[in-house]
N, C-alpha and C positions, 0 to 999 in steps of 0.2 A: 639541478636546474637553477636553484637560487645562487649557488656558487658561481656558475657560468655567467648568470646575469650580472652579478656583482663585478666579475672580472671584465666583462664587456663594457659595463658602465664606467669602471675605473679607466679602462683603456681609452674610451672616448673622451673623458675629461682630461686625461694626460695629453692626448693628441690635440685637443682644442687649445690647451695651454701652450703647447709647442708651436702651433700655428700663430697664436697671438704674439709669442716672443719673436718668432721669425719676422712677422709683419712689422713689429715695432722696430726691429733692427734694420730692416730694409728701408723703412720710411725715414729713418734719421738721415739728415742731410749735412750734419756737421762733419768736421775733419775726422777721419777714421784711421786707426793704425792697424796694420796687418802683419802677421808673422811672416817670416821669410822662408819657412820650410814646413813640410807636413808634420815633422816630428815636434814642432813647436806649437802646433795648434792646440788650443785648450782641450782638456779632457771633457769639457762640457759637450763637445761634439760626439763623444762616445756614449752618451746617455742612450739607453734603450727605450724606444717608444713602441710599446706593445699595442699598436692599434689593431683594428679589425683585420684579420687575415685576408678578407676579401679585398683589401686595399693593395695587396701585393702587386697585382697586375698594373695598376695605375702608378704605383711607386716606381716600378722598374721602367715603365714607359716614359715617365717624366724625368727619370734620373739618368745615370750613366752606368755602363757595364764595363768592367775590366776583364778581358779575356786572359785568364791565367794559363797561357799556352804551355803545355807540357809540365806545369807545376804539379807536384804530387799533392795528395790530400793533406798530408802533414805540413808540407811547405805552405800551402794556402792557409791552413789553420794558424801557423806561426806568424803569418804576416797580416792577419785580419785587423789588428789594431792600426797598422799603417794604412791599409786599404780604407778603413772607416775614416781615419783622420783626413785622408785625401779626398773625401767627399763622394766616393763611389757608392751606389745603391745596390749593386749586384756584382757577383763574380760569375764568370762562365768557365766551367772546367773543360778540359779535353775529354774525349769519350772515356767513360768509366767502365765499359763492358769488358768481358773476357775477349782478348784479342790475339792475333797471330804473334807467336813468339819467335820472331826471326833473328838472324845473326847471333845465335847463341845468347839471346836475351841481352845483347849489348845495349848500353844506355846513352850512347852518343846521339845527339840530335840528328846528325847526318854523317855517314861514313861510307867509304867504298870498300872497307875491309870486311872480311867475313865476320869478325867478332865486334864490329863497330856499333851496330844498332842504328835504328832509324825512327824518326818521330811518327811516320805515317803508318806504322804497324797498329797503333791503337785506333786507326780508322779502318781496320780490317777485322770485323767481328767474327768470332768463332763460336760464341754462345751468348745468349742474352741473360747474363747474370752479372752482378756488380763485383768489380775488382779485377785488376790485372797487374802484371809484373812491373809495369811502368809507373803507375800512379798510386797504387796501394790497394788495401783490402776494403771489403764492405764495411767492416767495423770502423776503419779509419775514415771512410767517406761519411758515415753517420756522425762520427765525432766532429768532423769538420763542419757539417751542416748545423749541428747543435751549437757549436761555437759561433758560427756566422749569425745565427738567430739572436745571440746575445748582443751583437753589434747592429742589429737591424739590417743586415745585409742578406739579400736574396741569393739563392743558388740556382744558376741556369746550367743544365747539363746538355752537352753535345751528344746527340743520338744519330744513328745512321742505319735505319732499317732497310734502306734501298738495296744494299749489296752485302756481300760477305768477303771472306778472304780470297785473294786472287788464286790461292792454292787450296782447292776444295778439300783435299785430304786433311787439312788442318781443322776443318769444322768438326766440333765435338759431337759425338753420338747423341747426346741429349738434345741438341739443336735439331738434328736430322729426324730423330724419333718424334719430337714434339710437333713437327710440321707434317708428319705423315709419311716420312721417307724421302730419300734423295730425289725421287722423281716428282715430289711435290714442293721441293725447296725453291726452285727457280721458275720464272716465267717460261713459257714455251719458247719465247724469243730470247731467253736470258743469257745465252752463250754466244749470241751473234753481236759483234761490235756495231755500235751506232755509226751509220755512214751519213745519213741525212739528219742533221740536228734540228731542222725545222719540221720534221715529220713527228707528230706527237706519239704515234704508235711506237716508232723506233726509240724515241727519246724517253719514253716511260716504261719500256719493257726490255730494251737492249742492254748489252754489256758496255760499260763505260770505263775507260782507262784500265782495261784488263780485269775489272771486278765484276763477277757474275751478278746478274740482276735478280734479286729475291722476288718471289711471288708475294708481294705485300697485300694482295687481295685474298690469299688463301686463309679461310677462317681459322685453321689450326695455327698458322703462323701468327695471325692477329691476336689470338688468345694468349699464345706464348709471349709475344712481345708486350701485350697488355699487362701480364704478370710482372714483367721487368719494369715497365713504366710505373706501375703502382707501387712496386717495392722501392723504387727510387724516390717516389713521392713520400712514402712511409718513412724513409730515412731522412727526409728533410728537403728534397728538391722543391723549388718554387717555380720552375719553368724549364723549357727545353728549346734548343736550337736543332732543327732538323737539317742534317747535312744532305746535300744533293736533292733538296725538296722538289725541284721542278722535274725530277726524274721519277716521281711517284704520281701516278695519274689522278686527275680530278674526276669527279663523278661522270662528267659528260665526255671524257676523253675516250679514244678507241680502246676497246677491251681486248686483253690477251686471251687466247684460246683456253688457257688454263684458269681463267678468272671468271667468276660469276658476275660480280659487281665491282665497280671501282669505288669502294666505300672506305678506303683507308682514312681519308681526311675527316669524314664525318665521325668515324669511330674514335680517332686519336685526338680529336678536339672536344670530345664529350657530348656530341650530338646523337650518338647511336651506340648501342651496346653490342658486344660481341660475345655470344654464348652466355648472355646474362651478366657480363662484366662490363662496367663503365669505368672511364678514366676518373680517378679520384681528384677531387678539388678542381675540376675542370674550369669553373668560373673564376678561380683565383690565380691560375697559372698564367705566366707570360710565355707565350709560344711564338717563335718565329722560324721561318724557313729560309734556307739558302736557295733563293731563286735568282740565279745569276741572269742578268738581262741579255737578250739576244737569242736567236734560234727558236722563235715561236715559244717564248718562255711562259706566256699567259700570266704574267706577274700580277696583273690586277685581279684576275679570277681567283688566284690563290688567297687573296686577302679576305675572301669570304670566310676563310678558316683560320688563317694565321697572319701575323705581320711578316714582311718580306724584306730582303736586303736591297738597298739602293746602290747596286754595284756600279752603275754608270756614273752616278754622282761622285763616288770615290775616285773613279778614273779621271773625271773632269777636274776634280779638286787637285789631284796629284799633278796633272798637266799645268794647271794654273799656278801652282807653287813652283814648278820647274821653270816655267816661262816667265815667272815674276809678273803675272797679270791677274790680279784678284778682282776681276770685273764684278761689281755688285750685281749688275743686271744678269750676267751669266750664272753667277753662283747662287742667285735667288731661286733658280730653276732646278728642282731635284731631278729633272729628266726622267720622270717616272709616271706612268698612268694612274697609279693608285693614290688614294688620299694620303697626304704626307704624315698623318698621325698613325699610319700603318707601316712606316718605314723604319728600318734599322740602318744607321749610317756608319761609315768608317772612313778613315784616311787610308788605312791598309788593313788587310786581313791576313790570316796565316797563309792563305793560298797565294796572295800577291807577294808575300815575303818569301815563302819557303818553296814554292813550285818554280815558276818561271822567273821569279825574283824581280818583277817590274817595279816594286816599291822598295826593294832591299837597299838601294843606293841613297835613299833619302836620309838627310841628316836629322839629328835630334830636333833641331829648331824647326826644320820643315814639318816634321811630324807634330810638334807642339802647335805650330801655326795652324795647320789643318785641323787639329783637335779643337783649338779655340773656336774655329769657324763653325764646325758642326755642333759643338756643345753649347755655344752661345745662342744658337738658333732656336726658334720656337718649336719646330717640328723635327721629327726623326729622333730615334733613341740611339745615342752615340755608343759605339763599341770601341774601346781602347785596346789595341793589340799590344800585349806585353812582350817586347822583343827579348831574345836571349842576352845574357851579359856579354860585354866585350866592346870593341871599338865600334863607333857609329858608322853608318853607311856600309856595313859589311854583312853579307849573308853567311850565317853560321860561323861566328868568330872562333868557336872552339873553346871558349872559356867555361861555359856551363854545359850541363848535360840534362837529359830527361830527368825530371823530378825536382830540379833546382828552380829557385826564383828567377824571374827575368831581371832586366836591368832596373835601375832606380828611377827611370823617367816618370813612372806613375806617381811618384812623390814630388816631382819638380814643382816649385812654387807656382809656375804659370799653369800647370795642369790642375793643381789643387784649387787655385783661385777661380778658374773658369768652371770647374765642377761645382763649386759652391755658388757661383753666380747662377748657374742653371737651376740649382735647387731653390734659389731665392726668387726666380723669375717665372715660376710656373703660371701659365695662363695669360701672360702678357704678350701683346702683339710684337712683331719684329719689324725692323726697317734696316735694310742694308744700303750702304752708300760708300763712296770712295773718298779718300782724302785728296791731297794735292795731285796724286798720281794713282795708277792702278796698283801700286805696290803697297798701298795702305787701305785696309778694309775696316769700316766702322759698322758695328752691329748694335743697334739700339733695341731695348726691350721696354715698351711702354714708356712711362715717365719715371722708371726706377733705376735703370742701369744701362751702361755702355761698355762694349768690349772693342778695343782697337788693336788690330794686328798690323804691325809694320815689318815688312820683309825687306825693306830697303837696306842698302849698305850704309846709309846715313840717317840722321834723325828726321823725324816728321813733326813740324810745328802744327799743332791742332788749333783750329779756329772754326768751330763747327756748331751749327745751330742744333740744339737738343731739347728734349722735354724734361730734363732733370731739373729739380729744384735748385735755385741759386744757393751757392755755398762753396766751401772748399772741400776737396776730396783727396784722399791718398789711395792710389790704386792698390788692389789686394795682391798683386803679383810681384811687382818690383819696387813698390814704395814711391812711385812717381806722383808729384803734387799736381793737381788740376784745380781749376776754378770755373765755376759757372756763374756768369753775371748777365742778367737780362736775357737768359736763355742761350747764351753762347758759351760753349765749352772751350777753354784754352789750356794749353800745356804743351809739353814736348815729350814725345816718345822716342827713346834712343833707338839706334840701329838694331834690327833683329830682336825686337822686344814686343811683348804683349801687355797691354794695360787693361785691367779689369776694374771698372769704376761703378760703385753703387753705395 
């Protein structure tokens, strides 16, 4: 007990010192020099702050998450120094569970050949235990989590209890036995495709996309899945993303004939036990659900249990970038009924990139511009989708495969600068306004910082009233010089550039 108290006291003192240093740095209004790439950022940024673990949820919510889509555990581990230098506070893995072994275990992200391999097989669980042929073993996952902890990076794991493999014979006997047999595996409605997406009974019990709907209210399944969740936490996970969350019923949703209570969400957010087992560290975990808006999603009601995705805002932002109309009034609105501090935001997700590909044609700069907007804002937890390596504006370029690192955009100076801006602006109010046209968006945070996104083909001359202290500034992304005099910010942002000033 004495040792634990001393460690807790030391961690609090270290955290207080870190906050004081950050405050002093942000408050300085003299000219600042900023490195031009993530690899040049001082190793001071890699110092580990072992603060109270209960701060994990708030740290992730206030920070940024990089979605290491299809990266293996070892690949993530190897790249943690760069992720930390880039200012990310959390990584999100692809599903780490045992999964369908299709196409002779091919490792191509997407292929039409028999031996090609496909990314979406790890979204088809066949047993709830850690490790699969695409990402790595349980031991490798645990080692990755231990390394992430050294850098102060939280680990978010993608989980998908709602469904199983599209080919039921692939489901392992241990899964079937654990839930009480094949007749207990699925909802009574679980093999009937959803036809009316606004019908909550169909939407929470029916088959979606050819994937049979698991009876998530079966107590035997819940206990089996709880063992997996707690093992994942034991290995070092700090939170979860629930795939297809809106297809798992809320307590007051219509109940399937095979289900006694719609109690999945109370159980898997730590509000209720299942057969005496509780979710470990529930108060510390950052948990959000993929609740895509539309079709009677009940997105606000889900926030009683988890944070949720702001999918409409992502679509609005992509359209604004495509149409070159960054209206401050329009982009101020998250277009979501939930409180904004319960939202996870993105420019694109793996679904918008890899399925219909509605975001796949976006350029690197368009993605960075969108990222700057969602990350500079006061609310919403931004999720950065790490695209595969290869030419920009291309879906599945064919350069990298499952297990490889994505492209280097997560280390781009503009991404790094806006990540660190967000970390320095926690708790400060926001104000969005436009420059001379809708092609320039200006985001102010209190009296400490400003981010300017210029998507024009030409430069933007800035002459804008701000709350920053008078003085000279050098932006942290591109080294552009700015000056504040009598509360007026002046400077020039070149074509298709992002300025990060604080």
